[in-house]
N, C-alpha and C positions, 0 to 999 in steps of 0.2 A: 792857870787861875780862872780864866774865863769859863773853861769847861766845867770846873767844879762849882762855880757860882751858878751856872745854868742848871746843873744837876741838882744843886741845893734848892734853887727856886722852883724847879719842877716838882721835887719831893714835897716842898712846902705847899704848893698848889694842890697836889693830889691829897695831901693830908687834910687840908681845909675842906676840900670837896667831900671827902669821906665823912668828916665831922658834921658838915651841913646835911648830908644825906641821912646820917644816923639820927640827927635831931629831928629832921622832917619826918622820917619814917616812924620814929617812936611817938612823936606827937600825933601824927596823922593816924597811926594804927590804933592809938588809944581812943581817938574820936570815932573811928569806923567800928572798932570792936564793941563799943558801947551802943552801936546802932543795930538793933535786931533785924532791921530791914536791909542790911547791906548784902551785897553779892558775896558768894562763897566760891572760891576756886577749889574744886575737888579733882585732883589729879588721879589718873589711874595708877600711876607710880611716880615717886619723886626721885627715883634713881634708875638709870639705864646702864647696864653692864654690856659693853661691846664684846666682852670676852677677849679671845685672842684673834687678832685679824692681821692680814698681810699688809705690808707697806703699800700705800697708795690705793687701798681698798675704799669702798664707798663709806665715807665718814658721817653721812647724814642719818640722824635718828629723830624720832618724834615723841614729844610729851603731849598726851591728850588729856584734856580736862573738860569738866562740865561746870557751868554756873549753877550750883544747887541753892543759891540764895534767892533773895526777893527783889534785888535791884540789878540793873545792868552793870557789868564790869568793864572798865576801860583799863587796858594795860598801857601804862605810860612809858615804861622802859623795861628792857631785858638786858642785864649786864652779865658779862662772863668774867671768869677769873684770869683769862689770858686771851690774847689776840688769836690764839690757835683754835678757838671755838667761836663760831659765828652763828648768832641766832636769827630767826625770822619768825614773825608773828603777825596776827591781824591787828590792825589799828582801829578797827570798827568795834563798837560796843558788843559785848557778848550778853545777850538777854538771858533772864532766868530760864533754866531748862535747856539752853543751847550748849553745844559743845564746840570746842575749837582746839587748835594745835599750836604748839611752839616747836618749831624745827630747830635743831642744832646741827651744825656741821663741824666735826673735828678734823683738823689737818692731819691726815693719816700718813703724811710724808715723814713725820717725826717718829723715830724708832724708840721703843721702850714703853714702860708702864706709864699710865697717866690717870690722874684723878682731878677733875675740874668741877667748878660750881657755876651754876647759872642762876642769877637772882632776878625774880619777876617782881616788878614794882607796879602796883595797881591800886584801885580804890576799893578792892575787896576787903572782907573782914580781916584778912591777914595781909596787911599792906605790902609786906616783903616776904616772898616765898622763895626758899632756896631749893633748887633742884641739883642733882649730881649726875655726872657721867664718869665712867671709869673703864679701863681696859688695858690691853697691851698690844702694841704694834710690833710685829715681828720683822726682822730684817730678811730680805730675800735670801733664799738658799743659793749658795754658789753653784754655777752651772757645772755639771760633770762632763768630762771629756771622754 
């Protein structure tokens, strides 16, 4: 009973967090979208296809973007759809005209096809930007004797 109550409590907490983030993002994005002087995140691509890779291969990839707007952009969070994808990004403001990167590292020890999302939360004109990664990690071939 204690395990199920903890699980239920965790699920409720996560649900409330998602609702709060949604309300914040929609309210904030409406305010920023109406501001023609807001920063604009312009990504070179919003999806990276790893293709077919070997187990334990280098799982790091980079999303590059430029601030094509008129105000500095501050990324407040980068969230991933699972713990198997770890992001890293600059915490400093990205000035108009400047470029920066969001690096993501997928855990390539997991065999099989994958599709994951990375959500960038910022003060840009699009307050919540979803990026995607996909690919397939192959099992090692058995050694021949």
